[in-house]
C-alpha positions as protocol buffer text, in pm:
chain_id: "A"
residue {
  index: 1
  type: MET
  ca { x: 2616 y: -5047 z: 4629 }
}
residue {
  index: 2
  type: LYS
  ca { x: 2417 y: -4817 z: 4396 }
}
residue {
  index: 3
  type: TRP
  ca { x: 2423 y: -4446 z: 4435 }
}
residue {
  index: 4
  type: ARG
  ca { x: 2088 y: -4277 z: 4457 }
}
residue {
  index: 5
  type: ALA
  ca { x: 1994 y: -3917 z: 4384 }
}
residue {
  index: 6
  type: GLU
  ca { x: 1833 y: -3887 z: 4726 }
}
residue {
  index: 7
  type: GLN
  ca { x: 2165 y: -3950 z: 4894 }
}
residue {
  index: 8
  type: PHE
  ca { x: 2320 y: -3647 z: 4723 }
}
residue {
  index: 9
  type: PRO
  ca { x: 2057 y: -3373 z: 4688 }
}
residue {
  index: 10
  type: ARG
  ca { x: 2133 y: -3084 z: 4456 }
}
residue {
  index: 11
  type: ARG
  ca { x: 2213 y: -2751 z: 4605 }
}
residue {
  index: 12
  type: GLU
  ca { x: 1955 y: -2488 z: 4536 }
}
residue {
  index: 13
  type: SER
  ca { x: 2073 y: -2181 z: 4340 }
}
residue {
  index: 14
  type: ALA
  ca { x: 2074 y: -1850 z: 4520 }
}
residue {
  index: 15
  type: ALA
  ca { x: 1813 y: -1696 z: 4293 }
}
residue {
  index: 16
  type: ARG
  ca { x: 1582 y: -1992 z: 4331 }
}
residue {
  index: 17
  type: ALA
  ca { x: 1625 y: -1986 z: 4711 }
}
residue {
  index: 18
  type: ARG
  ca { x: 1538 y: -1612 z: 4719 }
}
residue {
  index: 19
  type: ARG
  ca { x: 1223 y: -1671 z: 4513 }
}
residue {
  index: 20
  type: ARG
  ca { x: 1123 y: -1963 z: 4739 }
}
residue {
  index: 21
  type: ARG
  ca { x: 1176 y: -1756 z: 5055 }
}
residue {
  index: 22
  type: LYS
  ca { x: 980 y: -1467 z: 4911 }
}
residue {
  index: 23
  type: ALA
  ca { x: 691 y: -1694 z: 4815 }
}
residue {
  index: 24
  type: GLU
  ca { x: 693 y: -1853 z: 5163 }
}
residue {
  index: 25
  type: ALA
  ca { x: 692 y: -1510 z: 5329 }
}
residue {
  index: 26
  type: LEU
  ca { x: 399 y: -1408 z: 5111 }
}
residue {
  index: 27
  type: GLU
  ca { x: 210 y: -1723 z: 5209 }
}
residue {
  index: 28
  type: GLN
  ca { x: 283 y: -1669 z: 5577 }
}
residue {
  index: 29
  type: ARG
  ca { x: 160 y: -1308 z: 5561 }
}
residue {
  index: 30
  type: PHE
  ca { x: -152 y: -1418 z: 5377 }
}
residue {
  index: 31
  type: LEU
  ca { x: -226 y: -1692 z: 5631 }
}
residue {
  index: 32
  type: ARG
  ca { x: -166 y: -1452 z: 5924 }
}
residue {
  index: 33
  type: GLN
  ca { x: -411 y: -1200 z: 5779 }
}
residue {
  index: 34
  type: LEU
  ca { x: -668 y: -1473 z: 5722 }
}
residue {
  index: 35
  type: SER
  ca { x: -640 y: -1578 z: 6089 }
}
residue {
  index: 36
  type: TYR
  ca { x: -718 y: -1220 z: 6206 }
}
residue {
  index: 37
  type: GLY
  ca { x: -1037 y: -1208 z: 5999 }
}
residue {
  index: 38
  type: VAL
  ca { x: -906 y: -927 z: 5781 }
}
residue {
  index: 39
  type: ALA
  ca { x: -997 y: -923 z: 5414 }
}
residue {
  index: 40
  type: PRO
  ca { x: -721 y: -1088 z: 5216 }
}
residue {
  index: 41
  type: PRO
  ca { x: -492 y: -858 z: 5021 }
}
residue {
  index: 42
  type: ASP
  ca { x: -503 y: -841 z: 4646 }
}
residue {
  index: 43
  type: LEU
  ca { x: -230 y: -1078 z: 4537 }
}
residue {
  index: 44
  type: THR
  ca { x: -306 y: -1056 z: 4168 }
}
residue {
  index: 45
  type: GLY
  ca { x: 1 y: -846 z: 4091 }
}
residue {
  index: 46
  type: ALA
  ca { x: 237 y: -1074 z: 4285 }
}
residue {
  index: 47
  type: ILE
  ca { x: 94 y: -1391 z: 4136 }
}
residue {
  index: 48
  type: MET
  ca { x: 89 y: -1256 z: 3781 }
}
residue {
  index: 49
  type: GLY
  ca { x: 442 y: -1123 z: 3829 }
}
residue {
  index: 50
  type: ARG
  ca { x: 562 y: -1470 z: 3930 }
}
residue {
  index: 51
  type: LEU
  ca { x: 396 y: -1607 z: 3616 }
}
residue {
  index: 52
  type: GLY
  ca { x: 580 y: -1354 z: 3400 }
}
residue {
  index: 53
  type: TYR
  ca { x: 306 y: -1097 z: 3348 }
}
residue {
  index: 54
  type: MET
  ca { x: 404 y: -751 z: 3470 }
}
residue {
  index: 55
  type: ARG
  ca { x: 246 y: -411 z: 3453 }
}
residue {
  index: 56
  type: ILE
  ca { x: 407 y: -177 z: 3205 }
}
residue {
  index: 57
  type: SER
  ca { x: 364 y: 192 z: 3140 }
}
residue {
  index: 58
  type: ARG
  ca { x: 131 y: 325 z: 2873 }
}
residue {
  index: 59
  type: THR
  ca { x: 419 y: 454 z: 2658 }
}
residue {
  index: 60
  type: ILE
  ca { x: 590 y: 115 z: 2652 }
}
residue {
  index: 61
  type: ALA
  ca { x: 259 y: -58 z: 2577 }
}
residue {
  index: 62
  type: ARG
  ca { x: 193 y: 189 z: 2293 }
}
residue {
  index: 63
  type: LYS
  ca { x: 543 y: 137 z: 2148 }
}
residue {
  index: 64
  type: ARG
  ca { x: 503 y: -241 z: 2160 }
}
residue {
  index: 65
  type: TRP
  ca { x: 158 y: -217 z: 2001 }
}
residue {
  index: 66
  type: LEU
  ca { x: 291 y: 3 z: 1719 }
}
residue {
  index: 67
  type: ARG
  ca { x: 589 y: -228 z: 1666 }
}
residue {
  index: 68
  type: MET
  ca { x: 355 y: -528 z: 1648 }
}
residue {
  index: 69
  type: TRP
  ca { x: 131 y: -362 z: 1387 }
}
residue {
  index: 70
  type: PHE
  ca { x: 431 y: -239 z: 1189 }
}
residue {
  index: 71
  type: ALA
  ca { x: 567 y: -594 z: 1181 }
}
residue {
  index: 72
  type: ARG
  ca { x: 229 y: -725 z: 1065 }
}
residue {
  index: 73
  type: THR
  ca { x: 210 y: -462 z: 792 }
}
residue {
  index: 74
  type: VAL
  ca { x: 560 y: -541 z: 670 }
}
residue {
  index: 75
  type: MET
  ca { x: 483 y: -913 z: 664 }
}
residue {
  index: 76
  type: CYS
  ca { x: 163 y: -854 z: 464 }
}
residue {
  index: 77
  type: ALA
  ca { x: 350 y: -633 z: 217 }
}
residue {
  index: 78
  type: LEU
  ca { x: 621 y: -896 z: 180 }
}
residue {
  index: 79
  type: ALA
  ca { x: 360 y: -1166 z: 125 }
}
residue {
  index: 80
  type: LEU
  ca { x: 191 y: -956 z: -146 }
}
residue {
  index: 81
  type: LEU
  ca { x: 526 y: -881 z: -310 }
}
residue {
  index: 82
  type: ILE
  ca { x: 628 y: -1246 z: -311 }
}
residue {
  index: 83
  type: THR
  ca { x: 287 y: -1349 z: -449 }
}
residue {
  index: 84
  type: ALA
  ca { x: 307 y: -1089 z: -727 }
}
residue {
  index: 85
  type: ALA
  ca { x: 659 y: -1199 z: -817 }
}
residue {
  index: 86
  type: ALA
  ca { x: 554 y: -1565 z: -822 }
}
residue {
  index: 87
  type: LEU
  ca { x: 257 y: -1487 z: -1048 }
}
residue {
  index: 88
  type: GLU
  ca { x: 476 y: -1285 z: -1284 }
}
residue {
  index: 89
  type: ILE
  ca { x: 734 y: -1565 z: -1299 }
}
residue {
  index: 90
  type: ASN
  ca { x: 459 y: -1817 z: -1362 }
}
residue {
  index: 91
  type: ASN
  ca { x: 309 y: -1606 z: -1641 }
}
residue {
  index: 92
  type: VAL
  ca { x: 635 y: -1579 z: -1835 }
}
residue {
  index: 93
  type: ALA
  ca { x: 739 y: -1940 z: -1777 }
}
residue {
  index: 94
  type: PRO
  ca { x: 733 y: -2181 z: -2072 }
}
residue {
  index: 95
  type: TRP
  ca { x: 480 y: -2407 z: -1898 }
}
residue {
  index: 96
  type: ALA
  ca { x: 226 y: -2126 z: -1853 }
}
residue {
  index: 97
  type: ARG
  ca { x: -101 y: -2171 z: -2042 }
}
residue {
  index: 98
  type: ARG
  ca { x: -177 y: -1899 z: -2295 }
}
residue {
  index: 99
  type: PRO
  ca { x: -534 y: -1793 z: -2380 }
}
residue {
  index: 100
  type: ALA
  ca { x: -659 y: -1920 z: -2715 }
}
residue {
  index: 101
  type: GLY
  ca { x: -866 y: -1615 z: -2808 }
}
residue {
  index: 102
  type: PRO
  ca { x: -813 y: -1241 z: -2777 }
}
residue {
  index: 103
  type: THR
  ca { x: -733 y: -1121 z: -2429 }
}
residue {
  index: 104
  type: ILE
  ca { x: -878 y: -816 z: -2260 }
}
residue {
  index: 105
  type: THR
  ca { x: -548 y: -633 z: -2297 }
}
residue {
  index: 106
  type: ALA
  ca { x: -533 y: -704 z: -2671 }
}
residue {
  index: 107
  type: ALA
  ca { x: -897 y: -597 z: -2715 }
}
residue {
  index: 108
  type: VAL
  ca { x: -838 y: -268 z: -2534 }
}
residue {
  index: 109
  type: GLU
  ca { x: -521 y: -198 z: -2737 }
}
residue {
  index: 110
  type: ASN
  ca { x: -705 y: -275 z: -3061 }
}
residue {
  index: 111
  type: ASP
  ca { x: -994 y: -47 z: -2959 }
}
residue {
  index: 112
  type: LEU
  ca { x: -755 y: 237 z: -2873 }
}
residue {
  index: 113
  type: GLU
  ca { x: -575 y: 203 z: -3207 }
}
residue {
  index: 114
  type: LEU
  ca { x: -909 y: 205 z: -3392 }
}
residue {
  index: 115
  type: HIS
  ca { x: -1025 y: 520 z: -3212 }
}
residue {
  index: 116
  type: GLN
  ca { x: -689 y: 686 z: -3271 }
}
residue {
  index: 117
  type: ARG
  ca { x: -718 y: 623 z: -3646 }
}
residue {
  index: 118
  type: ARG
  ca { x: -1077 y: 755 z: -3651 }
}
residue {
  index: 119
  type: LEU
  ca { x: -975 y: 1067 z: -3460 }
}
residue {
  index: 120
  type: SER
  ca { x: -682 y: 1136 z: -3690 }
}
residue {
  index: 121
  type: ARG
  ca { x: -911 y: 1094 z: -3996 }
}
residue {
  index: 122
  type: THR
  ca { x: -1159 y: 1339 z: -3838 }
}
residue {
  index: 123
  type: PHE
  ca { x: -885 y: 1597 z: -3783 }
}
residue {
  index: 124
  type: GLN
  ca { x: -763 y: 1548 z: -4139 }
}
residue {
  index: 125
  type: ALA
  ca { x: -1117 y: 1603 z: -4271 }
}
residue {
  index: 126
  type: ILE
  ca { x: -1147 y: 1924 z: -4068 }
}
residue {
  index: 127
  type: ARG
  ca { x: -817 y: 2045 z: -4210 }
}
residue {
  index: 128
  type: ASN
  ca { x: -941 y: 1969 z: -4564 }
}
residue {
  index: 129
  type: TRP
  ca { x: -1266 y: 2161 z: -4510 }
}
residue {
  index: 130
  type: THR
  ca { x: -1089 y: 2471 z: -4384 }
}
residue {
  index: 131
  type: PRO
  ca { x: -1047 y: 2721 z: -4670 }
}
residue {
  index: 132
  type: GLN
  ca { x: -686 y: 2779 z: -4751 }
}
residue {
  index: 133
  type: ALA
  ca { x: -550 y: 3095 z: -4908 }
}
residue {
  index: 134
  type: SER
  ca { x: -429 y: 3024 z: -5258 }
}
residue {
  index: 135
  type: ASP
  ca { x: -271 y: 3247 z: -5521 }
}
residue {
  index: 136
  type: SER
  ca { x: -586 y: 3242 z: -5739 }
}
residue {
  index: 137
  type: SER
  ca { x: -811 y: 3366 z: -5457 }
}
residue {
  index: 138
  type: GLU
  ca { x: -570 y: 3650 z: -5385 }
}
residue {
  index: 139
  type: GLN
  ca { x: -568 y: 3746 z: -5753 }
}
residue {
  index: 140
  type: GLU
  ca { x: -950 y: 3746 z: -5762 }
}
residue {
  index: 141
  type: TRP
  ca { x: -966 y: 3976 z: -5461 }
}
residue {
  index: 142
  type: ASP
  ca { x: -710 y: 4207 z: -5613 }
}
residue {
  index: 143
  type: SER
  ca { x: -908 y: 4223 z: -5938 }
}
residue {
  index: 144
  type: ILE
  ca { x: -1227 y: 4304 z: -5745 }
}
residue {
  index: 145
  type: ALA
  ca { x: -1064 y: 4556 z: -5516 }
}
residue {
  index: 146
  type: GLY
  ca { x: -859 y: 4715 z: -5791 }
}
residue {
  index: 147
  type: ASP
  ca { x: -540 y: 4912 z: -5761 }
}
residue {
  index: 148
  type: PRO
  ca { x: -518 y: 5117 z: -5443 }
}
residue {
  index: 149
  type: ASN
  ca { x: -361 y: 5408 z: -5640 }
}
residue {
  index: 150
  type: GLU
  ca { x: -671 y: 5454 z: -5861 }
}
residue {
  index: 151
  type: PRO
  ca { x: -944 y: 5699 z: -5767 }
}
residue {
  index: 152
  type: ALA
  ca { x: -1243 y: 5572 z: -5569 }
}
residue {
  index: 153
  type: PRO
  ca { x: -1525 y: 5615 z: -5831 }
}
residue {
  index: 154
  type: ASP
  ca { x: -1349 y: 5391 z: -6077 }
}
residue {
  index: 155
  type: ARG
  ca { x: -1325 y: 5117 z: -5822 }
}
residue {
  index: 156
  type: LEU
  ca { x: -1696 y: 5141 z: -5746 }
}
residue {
  index: 157
  type: ALA
  ca { x: -1776 y: 5103 z: -6117 }
}
residue {
  index: 158
  type: GLU
  ca { x: -1567 y: 4786 z: -6136 }
}
residue {
  index: 159
  type: ILE
  ca { x: -1738 y: 4630 z: -5837 }
}
residue {
  index: 160
  type: GLU
  ca { x: -2089 y: 4686 z: -5979 }
}
């Protein structure tokens, strides 16, 4: 003789029995109200609750929304960081292709060095053009001005 599952039915758990009784009571109430001609009640909350969708407060919804966007932001930042690291590793790897001609970075560095040399030459030229006080120019001025201990008319005669 073979044993069949129908001969030994499973016992229903207490939680499942409570949910079944609650659903049956809800159906009975709904059917009773329909028989009286009364507008049916809004069962959206009960049905959605049984499906797992519940109403939550605004603060909880806001916290969950912020947590969701924070997680998205962190994941995007991680993706960018991983991509940048992968590109850097690829660029320094031995199998990476190198450009044959001058790169933009090399051209900019060369241009900056050229302008730095030109600017330093310009400053050097300005320094060379600036008159510097030498011993000979001081002696010339002293000879023109004369000795400060001499009387004034003699100095005027020397200047003319």
